[in-house]
ROSE-235050 format. One record per atom (N, C-alpha, C): x, z, y; residue in three letters. Coordinates in steps of 0.05 Angstrom, whole numbers, padded with zeros to 5 digits, always signed. Example, Ala and Ser with C-alpha at 12.3 -4.5 7.8 and 13.67 -1.06 7.14 Angstrom:
BEGIN
+00264+00156-00114Ala +00246+00156-00090Ala +00264+00156-00066Ala +00257+00142-00045Ser +00273+00143-00021Ser +00258+00157+00001Ser 
END
This chain:
BEGIN
-00173-00569+00387Met -00176-00545+00405Met -00176-00519+00388Met -00190-00521+00365Arg -00191-00497+00348Arg -00164-00490+00337Arg -00149-00511+00327Ser -00123-00506+00316Ser -00104-00495+00338Ser -00107-00505+00362Gly -00090-00495+00384Gly -00096-00466+00390Gly -00121-00459+00391Ser -00128-00431+00397Ser -00118-00413+00375Ser -00120-00422+00350Leu -00110-00405+00327Leu -00080-00402+00329Leu -00065-00423+00335Ala -00036-00421+00338Ala -00029-00402+00361Ala -00044-00404+00383Arg -00038-00387+00406Arg -00044-00358+00399Arg -00065-00353+00384Tyr -00073-00326+00376Tyr -00051-00314+00357Tyr -00042-00330+00338Ile -00021-00321+00320Ile +00005-00315+00335Ile +00012-00332+00354Gly +00036-00328+00370Gly +00034-00302+00386Gly +00010-00297+00397Thr +00006-00272+00413Thr +00009-00247+00395Thr -00003-00249+00371Arg -00001-00226+00352Arg +00028-00221+00344Arg +00043-00243+00340Leu +00071-00240+00332Leu +00087-00226+00355Leu +00082-00234+00380Leu +00095-00221+00402Leu +00088-00192+00405Leu +00062-00185+00400Leu +00053-00157+00402Leu +00065-00140+00379Leu +00072-00153+00357Ala +00083-00139+00334Ala +00111-00128+00340Ala +00125-00142+00358Ile +00153-00133+00364Ile +00154-00105+00376Ile +00139-00099+00398Pro +00140-00071+00407Pro +00129-00051+00387Pro +00110-00059+00371Met +00099-00041+00350Met +00121-00034+00330Met +00137-00054+00322Val +00159-00048+00303Val +00180-00030+00316Val +00186-00036+00342Trp +00206-00020+00356Trp +00197+00009+00358Trp +00172+00014+00365Ile +00162+00041+00367Ile +00163+00056+00340Ile +00155+00042+00318Leu +00156+00054+00292Leu +00185+00061+00284Leu +00203+00042+00289Leu +00231+00047+00281Leu +00243+00071+00297Leu +00236+00072+00323Thr +00245+00094+00340Thr +00234+00121+00330Thr +00209+00121+00322Met +00197+00146+00312Met +00210+00155+00286Met +00216+00136+00268Val +00230+00143+00243Val +00257+00154+00249Val +00272+00141+00267Phe +00299+00150+00274Phe +00298+00179+00285Phe +00280+00184+00304Val +00278+00210+00316Val +00270+00232+00296Val +00250+00226+00280Leu +00240+00246+00261Leu +00261+00254+00240Leu +00278+00235+00233Met +00298+00241+00214Met +00321+00257+00225Met +00321+00261+00252Arg +00343+00276+00265Arg +00334+00301+00280Arg +00309+00308+00278Val +00299+00332+00292Val +00307+00357+00276Val +00312+00354+00250Ala +00320+00378+00234Ala +00348+00387+00242Ala +00353+00413+00240Pro +00380+00422+00247Pro +00401+00412+00228Pro +00426+00410+00238Gly +00447+00400+00220Gly +00448+00370+00219Gly +00460+00359+00199Asp +00462+00330+00195Asp +00455+00323+00166Asp +00447+00298+00161Pro +00439+00290+00134Pro +00460+00294+00113Pro +00485+00290+00120Val +00507+00292+00100Val +00509+00321+00090Val +00509+00340+00109Ser +00511+00368+00102Ser +00487+00377+00085Ser +00463+00366+00093Ala +00438+00374+00079Ala +00439+00365+00050Ala +00449+00340+00045Ala +00449+00329+00018Ala +00473+00338+00001Ala +00496+00341+00014Leu +00521+00345-00002Leu +00536+00370+00006Leu +00524+00387+00023Gly +00538+00410+00033Gly +00548+00429+00011Gly +00532+00431-00010Ala +00539+00450-00032Ala +00559+00438-00052Ala +00566+00412-00049Arg +00583+00400-00069Arg +00610+00391-00058Arg +00613+00389-00032Leu +00637+00379-00020Leu +00650+00400-00002Leu +00676+00397+00002Ser +00691+00415+00020Ser +00685+00406+00049Ser +00695+00423+00068Ala +00690+00416+00096Ala +00704+00390+00104Ala +00728+00386+00093Asp +00742+00361+00100Asp +00728+00336+00088Asp +00718+00339+00063Gln +00703+00317+00051Gln +00677+00312+00065Gln +00664+00333+00075Leu +00639+00329+00090Leu +00645+00314+00116Leu +00666+00322+00130Ala +00674+00308+00154Ala +00680+00279+00150Ala +00693+00273+00127Glu +00700+00245+00121Glu +00674+00229+00115Glu +00656+00241+00100Arg +00631+00228+00094Arg +00614+00224+00119Arg +00614+00244+00138Arg +00599+00241+00163Arg +00610+00217+00179Arg +00636+00216+00180Ala +00649+00194+00195Ala +00643+00167+00183Ala +00644+00165+00156Ala +00638+00140+00142Ala +00609+00131+00146Ala +00591+00151+00148Ala +00562+00144+00152Ala +00555+00141+00181Ala +00574+00147+00199Gly +00569+00143+00228Gly +00555+00166+00241Gly +00553+00189+00228Phe +00538+00211+00239Phe +00555+00228+00259Phe +00581+00221+00262Asp +00597+00235+00282Asp +00597+00220+00309Asp +00583+00197+00310Ala +00581+00181+00334Ala +00560+00193+00353Ala +00560+00187+00379Pro +00539+00196+00397Pro +00512+00186+00387Pro +00491+00200+00394Ile +00464+00194+00384Ile +00455+00166+00392Ile +00461+00158+00416Leu +00453+00131+00424Leu +00467+00109+00408Leu +00492+00114+00402Gln +00507+00095+00385Gln +00495+00094+00357Gln +00487+00117+00346Gln +00474+00117+00320Gln +00448+00102+00322Gln +00433+00104+00344Tyr +00407+00091+00347Tyr +00411+00060+00347Tyr +00431+00051+00363Trp +00435+00022+00364Trp +00445+00011+00338Trp +00462+00026+00324Asp +00472+00018+00298Asp +00448+00016+00278Asp +00430+00036+00280Phe +00407+00036+00262Phe +00390+00011+00267Phe +00384+00005+00292Leu +00368-00019+00298Leu +00382-00045+00289Leu +00408-00046+00293Gly +00423-00069+00285Gly +00423-00074+00255Gly +00424-00052+00240His +00423-00055+00211His +00395-00064+00202His +00374-00053+00214Ile +00347-00061+00206Ile +00342-00091+00212Ile +00353-00101+00235Val +00349-00129+00241Val +00362-00147+00219Val +00383-00137+00207Arg +00396-00151+00185Arg +00384-00144+00158Arg +00362-00129+00158Leu +00349-00119+00134Leu +00367-00102+00117Leu +00384-00087+00131Asp +00402-00068+00118Asp +00390-00040+00123Asp +00379-00027+00102Phe +00366-00002+00105Phe +00384+00022+00099Phe +00410+00017+00099Gly +00430+00039+00095Gly +00436+00044+00065Gly +00452+00065+00061Arg +00460+00073+00034Arg +00452+00102+00029Arg +00446+00108+00005Thr +00439+00135-00002Thr +00463+00153-00002Thr +00459+00179+00003Leu +00482+00197+00004Leu +00488+00209-00024Leu +00467+00213-00040Thr +00471+00227-00065Thr +00483+00209-00087Thr +00477+00183-00087Asp +00488+00165-00107Asp +00501+00140-00095Asp +00502+00139-00069Asn +00517+00117-00055Asn +00506+00089-00062Asn +00480+00087-00064Arg +00467+00061-00071Arg +00456+00049-00045Arg +00457+00023-00042Pro +00443+00010-00020Pro +00412+00014-00023Pro +00399+00022-00002Val +00370+00026-00003Val +00356-00001-00010Val +00368-00023-00001Thr +00357-00049-00007Thr +00355-00054-00037Thr +00375-00044-00052Asp +00375-00047-00081Asp +00352-00031-00093Asp +00347-00007-00082Ile +00325+00009-00092Ile +00298-00005-00087Ile +00295-00017-00063Ile +00271-00032-00057Ile +00267-00055-00076Ile +00288-00070-00081Val +00286-00094-00098Val +00280-00085-00127Val +00294-00065-00137Glu +00291-00057-00165Glu +00265-00042-00171Glu +00256-00026-00152Asn +00232-00010-00156Asn +00208-00021-00142Asn +00212-00040-00124Gly +00189-00051-00108Gly +00170-00066-00125Gly +00179-00078-00147Gly +00161-00093-00164Gly +00140-00075-00177Gly +00148-00051-00185Ala +00129-00033-00197Ala +00108-00024-00176Ala +00117-00018-00152Thr +00098-00010-00131Thr +00080-00033-00123Thr +00091-00057-00121Leu +00074-00080-00115Leu +00053-00085-00136Leu +00061-00083-00162Thr +00042-00086-00184Thr +00019-00066-00182Thr +00026-00041-00177Leu +00006-00020-00176Leu -00013-00024-00152Leu -00002-00029-00128Thr -00019-00031-00105Thr -00037-00056-00106Thr -00026-00079-00116Leu -00042-00103-00118Leu -00065-00099-00138Leu -00059-00086-00161Ala -00079-00081-00181Ala -00101-00063-00169Ala -00093-00043-00153Ala -00112-00025-00141Ala -00130-00039-00121Ala -00118-00056-00105Val -00134-00071-00085Val -00153-00090-00099Val -00144-00104-00120Ile -00161-00123-00134Ile -00185-00108-00146Ile -00180-00085-00159Leu -00202-00069-00170Leu -00221-00060-00148Leu -00211-00051-00126Ala -00228-00041-00104Ala -00245-00064-00093Ala -00234-00088-00090Val -00249-00110-00079Val -00270-00120-00099Val -00262-00122-00125Leu -00280-00132-00145Leu -00305-00114-00148Leu -00301-00088-00145Phe -00324-00070-00149Phe -00335-00060-00123Phe -00319-00057-00102Gly -00328-00046-00077Gly -00347-00064-00062Gly -00339-00090-00060Leu -00356-00109-00045Leu -00384-00112-00057Leu -00386-00117-00083Pro -00413-00120-00095Pro -00429-00094-00093Pro -00416-00071-00096Met -00431-00046-00094Met -00440-00041-00065Met -00423-00046-00046Gly -00431-00043-00018Gly -00453-00062-00010Gly -00451-00087-00020Leu -00472-00107-00014Leu -00498-00099-00026Leu -00498-00090-00051His -00523-00082-00064His -00535-00057-00050His -00518-00038-00042Ala -00528-00014-00028Ala -00540-00022-00002Ala -00528-00041+00013Gly -00539-00049+00038Gly -00566-00063+00036Gly -00569-00079+00015Arg -00595-00092+00010Arg -00616-00073+00001Arg -00608-00051-00012Arg -00627-00032-00023Arg -00627-00006-00008Arg -00626-00008+00018Arg -00623+00016+00035Arg -00643+00037+00029Arg -00633+00062+00025Asp -00649+00086+00021Asp -00664+00086-00006Asp -00659+00067-00023Lys -00670+00067-00050Lys -00652+00085-00068Lys -00662+00093-00091Pro -00646+00110-00109Pro -00619+00099-00115Pro -00617+00073-00121Asp -00591+00062-00128Asp -00572+00062-00103Asp -00583+00059-00080Asp -00567+00061-00055Asp -00556+00089-00052Asp -00572+00109-00057Ile -00563+00137-00055Ile -00541+00143-00075Ile -00544+00133-00099Val -00523+00138-00120Val -00497+00125-00111Val -00498+00101-00101Ile -00474+00087-00093Ile -00461+00101-00069Ile -00477+00111-00051Arg -00466+00125-00028Arg -00452+00151-00037Arg -00464+00165-00055Leu -00451+00190-00065Leu -00425+00183-00080Leu -00426+00161-00095Phe -00402+00153-00109Phe -00379+00146-00089Phe -00386+00132-00068Gly -00366+00125-00047Gly -00354+00149-00034Gly -00371+00169-00028Ile -00362+00194-00015Ile -00343+00209-00034Ile -00351+00211-00059Leu -00335+00226-00078Leu -00308+00213-00083Leu -00307+00187-00086Thr -00282+00173-00092Thr -00263+00174-00068Thr -00274+00175-00044Phe -00257+00176-00020Phe -00247+00204-00016Phe -00263+00225-00022Ala -00256+00252-00016Ala -00238+00265-00038Ala -00240+00255-00062Ala -00225+00267-00084Ala -00195+00263-00081Ala -00178+00283-00084Pro -00149+00279-00082Pro -00140+00261-00104Pro -00123+00242-00097Val -00115+00221-00116Val -00099+00233-00140Val -00083+00254-00135Phe -00068+00266-00157Phe -00087+00281-00176Phe -00108+00293-00165Phe -00127+00307-00182Phe -00143+00288-00200Phe -00151+00265-00188Val -00165+00245-00204Val -00146+00234-00226Val -00121+00230-00219Gly -00102+00221-00239Gly -00098+00240-00262Gly -00097+00266-00256Leu -00094+00286-00277Leu -00119+00286-00295Leu -00143+00284-00283Leu -00167+00283-00299Leu -00167+00259-00317Leu -00159+00236-00307Phe -00158+00212-00324Phe -00138+00215-00347Phe -00115+00228-00341Gln -00095+00232-00361Gln -00106+00250-00383Gln -00120+00272-00375Leu -00130+00290-00395Leu -00153+00278-00412Leu -00170+00263-00399Phe -00194+00252-00413Phe -00187+00227-00429Phe -00177+00206-00415Phe -00172+00181-00429Phe -00146+00180-00444Phe -00127+00197-00436Gly -00101+00197-00451Gly -00100+00218-00473Gly -00105+00243-00466Lys -00102+00265-00485Lys -00126+00268-00503Lys -00150+00270-00491Ala -00174+00275-00506Ala -00183+00252-00524Ala -00184+00228-00512Leu -00193+00204-00526Leu -00170+00188-00538Leu -00147+00189-00526Gly -00124+00175-00537Gly -00126+00145-00533Gly -00142+00136-00513Trp -00146+00107-00509Trp -00123+00094-00494Trp -00112+00108-00475Leu -00092+00095-00457Leu -00068+00113-00453Leu -00044+00100-00449Pro -00020+00116-00443Pro -00022+00130-00416Pro -00009+00153-00414Thr -00011+00169-00390Thr +00013+00169-00371Thr +00034+00156-00379Ser +00058+00156-00361Ser +00075+00131-00367Ser +00091+00124-00347Gly +00109+00102-00349Gly +00095+00075-00344Gly +00112+00055-00340Gln +00103+00028-00335Gln +00099+00012-00360Gln +00112+00020-00382Ala +00110+00007-00407Ala +00123+00025-00429Ala +00120+00017-00454Ser +00133+00032-00475Ser +00164+00028-00473Ser +00179+00047-00483Pro +00209+00044-00481Pro +00219+00019-00495Pro +00206+00011-00517Val +00215-00013-00531Val +00212-00038-00514Val +00189-00039-00500Val +00183-00062-00482Val +00203-00063-00459Val +00208-00040-00447Gln +00227-00039-00424Gln +00255-00047-00433Gln +00262-00040-00458Ala +00289-00046-00467Ala +00293-00075-00476Ala +00271-00088-00485Thr +00274-00115-00496Thr +00267-00137-00477Thr +00250-00132-00457Val +00242-00153-00439Val +00264-00158-00418Val +00273-00183-00415Glu +00294-00189-00396Glu +00283-00188-00368Glu +00298-00175-00350Thr +00290-00172-00322Thr +00298-00196-00306Thr +00278-00210-00296Lys +00283-00234-00280Lys +00272-00231-00252Lys +00249-00219-00250Thr +00235-00217-00224Thr +00233-00188-00214Thr +00241-00169-00230His +00237-00140-00225His +00207-00133-00224His +00190-00151-00233Ile +00162-00145-00237Ile +00157-00147-00267Ile +00155-00124-00280Leu +00155-00123-00309Leu +00132-00140-00321Leu +00108-00138-00309Leu +00085-00153-00319Leu +00091-00183-00318Leu +00102-00192-00296Leu +00109-00221-00293Leu +00132-00228-00312Leu +00151-00211-00316Asp +00173-00217-00335Asp +00162-00220-00363Asp +00143-00204-00372Thr +00132-00207-00399Thr +00116-00233-00402Thr +00103-00241-00380Ile +00088-00266-00381Ile +00108-00290-00383Ile +00129-00289-00367Ile +00150-00310-00367Ile +00162-00311-00395Ile +00167-00288-00407Ala +00179-00288-00434Ala +00160-00297-00456Ala +00134-00300-00449Gly +00114-00308-00469Gly +00109-00287-00490Gly +00113-00262-00484Asp +00109-00240-00503Asp +00082-00228-00497Asp +00061-00237-00512Gly +00034-00227-00507Gly +00031-00197-00513Gly +00045-00188-00534Glu +00043-00160-00541Glu +00055-00142-00519Glu +00078-00150-00508Ala +00090-00135-00486Ala +00072-00136-00461Ala +00060-00159-00456Thr +00041-00161-00433Thr +00018-00142-00436Thr +00007-00141-00460Gly -00015-00122-00466Gly -00007-00093-00462Gly +00017-00087-00471Asp +00027-00060-00468Asp +00030-00052-00439Asp +00041-00070-00422Val +00043-00065-00393Val +00016-00061-00380Val -00003-00078-00388Leu -00030-00076-00376Leu -00043-00050-00384Leu -00039-00041-00409Lys -00051-00015-00417Lys -00039+00008-00401Lys -00013+00007-00395His -00001+00028-00379His -00010+00026-00350His -00019+00002-00341Leu -00027-00002-00313Leu -00055+00008-00307Leu -00072+00010-00328Val -00100+00015-00323Val -00105+00042-00308Val -00095+00064-00319Leu -00102+00090-00307Leu -00090+00093-00279Leu -00065+00087-00274Pro -00055+00090-00246Pro -00069+00070-00227Pro -00075+00046-00236Ala -00088+00027-00218Ala -00117+00035-00211Ala -00131+00045-00231Val -00159+00055-00225Val -00158+00080-00207Val -00139+00098-00212Thr -00136+00122-00196Thr -00131+00115-00167Thr -00112+00096-00162Leu -00106+00088-00134Leu -00128+00071-00123Leu -00141+00054-00140Gly -00162+00037-00130Gly -00186+00052-00120Gly -00192+00075-00133Leu -00215+00091-00125Leu -00212+00101-00097Leu -00187+00106-00088Leu -00182+00116-00061Leu -00191+00095-00040Leu -00187+00070-00046Thr -00195+00049-00027Thr -00224+00040-00032Thr -00233+00042-00057Leu -00260+00032-00064Leu -00281+00048-00048Leu -00277+00074-00045Gly -00297+00090-00031Gly -00301+00081-00002Gly -00278+00076+00012Val -00280+00066+00039Val -00293+00038+00040Val -00285+00021+00021Leu -00296-00006+00021Leu -00326-00007+00016Leu -00336+00010-00002Val -00364+00011-00008Val -00380+00020+00017Val -00370+00041+00030Arg -00385+00051+00053Arg -00384+00032+00077Arg -00361+00019+00082Met -00359+00000+00104Met -00376-00025+00099Met -00375-00035+00074Thr -00391-00059+00068Thr -00421-00053+00071Thr -00429-00030+00061Arg -00458-00023+00063Arg -00467-00021+00092Arg -00452-00007+00109Val -00460-00004+00137Val -00462-00030+00151Val -00442-00047+00147Asn -00441-00073+00161Asn -00462-00093+00151Asn -00467-00092+00125Val -00489-00109+00114Val -00516-00101+00125Val -00521-00075+00127Ile -00546-00065+00139Ile -00549-00075+00168Ile -00527-00073+00184Gln -00528-00082+00211Gln -00532-00112+00213Gln -00519-00127+00196Thr -00520-00156+00197Thr -00548-00165+00188Thr -00559-00153+00168Leu -00586-00161+00158Leu -00608-00156+00179Leu -00603-00139+00198Gly -00622-00134+00220Gly -00618-00151+00244Gly -00599-00170+00243Ser -00593-00186+00267Ser -00613-00210+00269Ser -00614-00222+00292Asp -00634-00243+00298Asp -00629-00268+00281Asp -00603-00276+00278Tyr -00598-00301+00263Tyr -00606-00299+00234Tyr -00604-00275+00222Val -00613-00271+00195Val -00643-00273+00193Val -00657-00261+00212Glu -00686-00263+00212Glu -00695-00291+00216Glu -00681-00306+00233Ser -00687-00334+00238Ser -00683-00350+00212Ser -00661-00345+00197Ala -00656-00359+00173Ala -00678-00354+00152Ala -00687-00329+00150Arg -00708-00323+00132Arg -00734-00336+00140Arg -00739-00338+00166Ala -00764-00351+00176Ala -00764-00380+00170Ala -00741-00393+00167Arg -00740-00421+00160Arg -00743-00426+00130Arg -00747-00404+00115Gly -00751-00407+00086Gly -00727-00409+00069Gly -00703-00402+00081Ile -00679-00402+00065Ile -00680-00379+00045Ile -00673-00384+00020Pro -00674-00362-00001Pro -00659-00338+00008Pro -00669-00315+00000Asp -00657-00289+00009Asp -00628-00286-00001Asp -00623-00296-00025Arg -00596-00293-00035Arg -00576-00309-00018Arg -00584-00333-00010Thr -00568-00350+00007Thr -00563-00337+00034Thr -00584-00326+00045Val -00582-00312+00071Val -00562-00289+00070Val -00564-00274+00048Val -00547-00250+00046Val -00518-00258+00041Val -00513-00276+00023Val -00486-00283+00015Val -00472-00301+00036Val -00485-00321+00046Arg -00473-00341+00063Arg -00473-00333+00093Arg -00493-00317+00100His -00495-00310+00129His -00488-00281+00134His -00502-00263+00120Ala -00498-00234+00126Ala -00471-00224+00117Ala -00463-00231+00092Leu -00439-00220+00081Leu -00414-00230+00096Leu -00414-00255+00103Arg -00390-00266+00117Arg -00385-00252+00143Arg -00406-00248+00159Asn -00403-00234+00184Asn -00397-00204+00180Asn -00408-00193+00159Ala -00402-00165+00154Ala -00374-00160+00144Ala -00360-00181+00135Leu -00333-00178+00124Leu -00312-00173+00146Leu -00317-00182+00171Val -00297-00180+00191Val -00288-00151+00196Val -00306-00132+00202Pro -00297-00104+00205Pro -00287-00092+00178Pro -00298-00102+00156Val -00289-00092+00130Val -00260-00099+00125Val -00253-00124+00131Ile -00225-00134+00128Ile -00206-00118+00146Ile -00215-00112+00171Thr -00199-00097+00189Thr -00194-00069+00178Thr -00214-00056+00168Val -00211-00029+00157Val -00193-00030+00133Val -00195-00050+00116Met -00178-00053+00093Met -00148-00055+00101Met -00143-00069+00123Gly -00116-00070+00133Gly -00106-00043+00142Gly -00124-00028+00156Leu -00116-00001+00164Leu -00111+00018+00141Leu -00123+00011+00118Gln -00120+00028+00094Gln -00093+00024+00081Gln -00077+00005+00091Ala -00051-00001+00079Ala -00033+00023+00078Ala -00032+00038+00101Ala -00015+00062+00102Ala -00026+00083+00082Ala -00052+00086+00081Leu -00064+00105+00063Leu -00058+00097+00034Leu -00059+00071+00028Leu -00054+00061+00001Leu -00025+00067-00007Leu -00006+00063+00012Leu +00022+00069+00006Leu +00026+00099+00001Leu +00013+00115+00017Gly +00014+00144+00012Gly +00002+00152-00014Gly -00020+00139-00021Gly -00033+00145-00047Gly -00015+00135-00070Gly -00001+00113-00065Ala +00017+00102-00086Ala +00039+00122-00092Ala +00049+00136-00072Val +00070+00157-00076Val +00060+00178-00095Val +00036+00189-00089Leu +00024+00210-00106Leu +00017+00199-00134Leu +00007+00175-00135Thr +00000+00163-00161Thr +00024+00159-00178Thr +00046+00149-00166Glu +00070+00144-00181Glu +00082+00170-00192Glu +00080+00191-00176Gln +00090+00217-00185Gln +00072+00227-00208Gln +00046+00224-00206Thr +00028+00234-00226Thr +00032+00220-00253Thr +00036+00194-00252Phe +00038+00178-00277Phe +00067+00170-00283Phe +00086+00183-00269Asn +00114+00176-00274Asn +00119+00146-00272Asn +00107+00134-00253Trp +00109+00105-00248Trp +00135+00099-00233Trp +00152+00081-00243Pro +00178+00077-00232Pro +00178+00059-00207Pro +00164+00068-00186Gly +00162+00052-00161Gly +00179+00064-00139Gly +00176+00053-00115Ile +00191+00063-00092Ile +00182+00091-00085Ile +00156+00096-00087Gly +00146+00123-00080Gly +00158+00145-00097Gly +00161+00139-00123Asn +00174+00158-00141Asn +00203+00164-00132Asn +00217+00143-00125Gln +00244+00146-00115Gln +00245+00162-00089Gln +00225+00157-00072Leu +00224+00171-00046Leu +00222+00201-00051Leu +00205+00209-00069Val +00201+00238-00074Val +00227+00250-00086Val +00241+00235-00103Asp +00266+00245-00114Asp +00287+00249-00092Asp +00289+00230-00073Tyr +00308+00233-00052Tyr +00300+00255-00032Tyr +00274+00259-00029Leu +00265+00282-00012Leu +00273+00308-00025Leu +00270+00310-00051Asn +00277+00335-00065Asn +00307+00340-00063Asn +00323+00318-00062Asn +00352+00321-00060Asn +00362+00322-00031Asn +00342+00322-00012Arg +00348+00323+00017Arg +00366+00300+00026Arg +00363+00277+00013Asp +00379+00253+00020Asp +00363+00239+00042Asp +00368+00247+00067Tyr +00352+00238+00089Tyr +00358+00209+00097Tyr +00382+00199+00091Thr +00387+00171+00097Thr +00371+00152+00078Thr +00369+00160+00053Ala +00352+00145+00034Ala +00323+00146+00043Ala +00314+00170+00050Val +00286+00174+00059Val +00281+00157+00084Val +00300+00157+00103Gln +00297+00141+00127Gln +00295+00111+00121Gln +00311+00101+00102Gly +00310+00073+00096Gly +00284+00065+00082Gly +00274+00082+00064Ile +00250+00076+00049Ile +00225+00077+00068Ile +00224+00098+00085Ile +00202+00100+00104Ile +00202+00077+00124Ile +00226+00069+00132Thr +00228+00046+00150Thr +00217+00021+00137Thr +00223+00017+00112Phe +00212-00006+00097Phe +00182-00004+00096Phe +00171+00019+00089Phe +00142+00023+00089Phe +00129+00017+00116Phe +00142+00025+00137Ala +00132+00020+00164Ala +00131-00010+00170Ala +00151-00024+00162Leu +00152-00053+00166Leu +00130-00067+00150Leu +00125-00057+00125Val +00104-00068+00108Val +00077-00064+00121Val +00072-00041+00133Val +00046-00035+00146Val +00042-00054+00169Val +00063-00059+00185Val +00061-00077+00208Val +00055-00105+00198Val +00069-00114+00177Leu +00064-00141+00167Leu +00036-00144+00156Leu +00025-00124+00142Ile -00002-00125+00132Ile -00022-00126+00156Ile -00017-00110+00176Ser -00034-00110+00200Ser -00035-00138+00213Ser -00012-00151+00214Leu -00010-00178+00225Leu -00026-00198+00208Leu -00023-00196+00182Leu -00037-00214+00163Leu -00068-00210+00166Leu -00076-00185+00168Ile -00105-00179+00171Ile -00116-00192+00196Ile -00101-00190+00218Asp -00110-00203+00243Asp -00113-00233+00240Asp -00095-00245+00226Ile -00096-00274+00221Ile -00120-00281+00203Ile -00124-00265+00182Ile -00147-00270+00165Ile -00173-00267+00180Ile -00175-00247+00197Asn -00199-00243+00213Asn -00204-00267+00231Asn -00183-00278+00243Ala -00186-00302+00260Ala -00195-00326+00244Ala -00187-00328+00219Leu -00197-00350+00202Leu -00226-00347+00194Leu -00234-00321+00189Val -00262-00316+00181Val -00281-00319+00204Val -00273-00308+00228Asp -00290-00308+00252Asp -00275-00322+00275Asp -00281-00347+00280Pro -00266-00362+00302Pro -00269-00349+00329Pro -00289-00332+00334Arg -00293-00320+00360Arg -00269-00301+00367Arg -00255-00291+00347Ile -00233-00272+00351Ile -00210-00287+00365Ile -00207-00312+00362Arg -00184-00327+00372Arg -00185-00330+00403Arg -00208-00326+00415Tyr -00211-00331+00443Tyr -00209-00306+00460Tyr 
END
């Protein structure tokens, strides 16, 4: 019965994801076309003649009626074809494959750091409500959430990179490592591990520290505050008081009973933070010259290459929907009541 209800819940969520994806794709398509003129003229108008511009518009399909452009756009996305850039005529899919590994490494490292430090801090603050350590943790959570990610990154660069000289301040690895490590997965850290080059792996990890901590602090503040609030609410519930009355050790009550139930809204909020994390990744990649998709997105924005921007933003939108779906499934596994 339980497995059936879970399968039914997952099926329902998959069906609900279809209109969500359609709405997001439609919004991206419309927003990329509200500006006056057309993308080809915006990106290449100063470099091509009128005849060449007309030829490029026809090749890109921008001379077709708007509804035809819309259906072509949806048809390409279904085939996971995100279009081609105007400035350098590259498939956007190639950009995602080649630069996505760097963005994935950065975001995963940031999430891991946020979870490893945010959950214990929020749990401790919830157990020590209104005590001095709780106040310090709350202030820390507010500051990390409110501080602009690029400003924190610059401070880290100045202090840990320039003043102390402990860590590198830009790039994904040293030029020697990038030139010598064979690209197999487009994830440089994984490629160094596969190559068995411990020195190169250490170099990549050193370059990862500052950008990962900078981006992780953005999520850590939210995680600390949400965990604290939900732990406080859960510790005041009847079943927790009943467990304590039966003589169950306080640590067991907190970890096995209170924390598990407090995690459900925390997991939901973490899923909602996916869009914020991707936005923070764009700023972090720019600050640390990190060769990810976000860095490429800013370059194409500066060049007014709207077809490249459209493809990358569409990919980000699909990632957010996928993460939202995964979060719903994880919540159903943690709390069976959600399935019904």
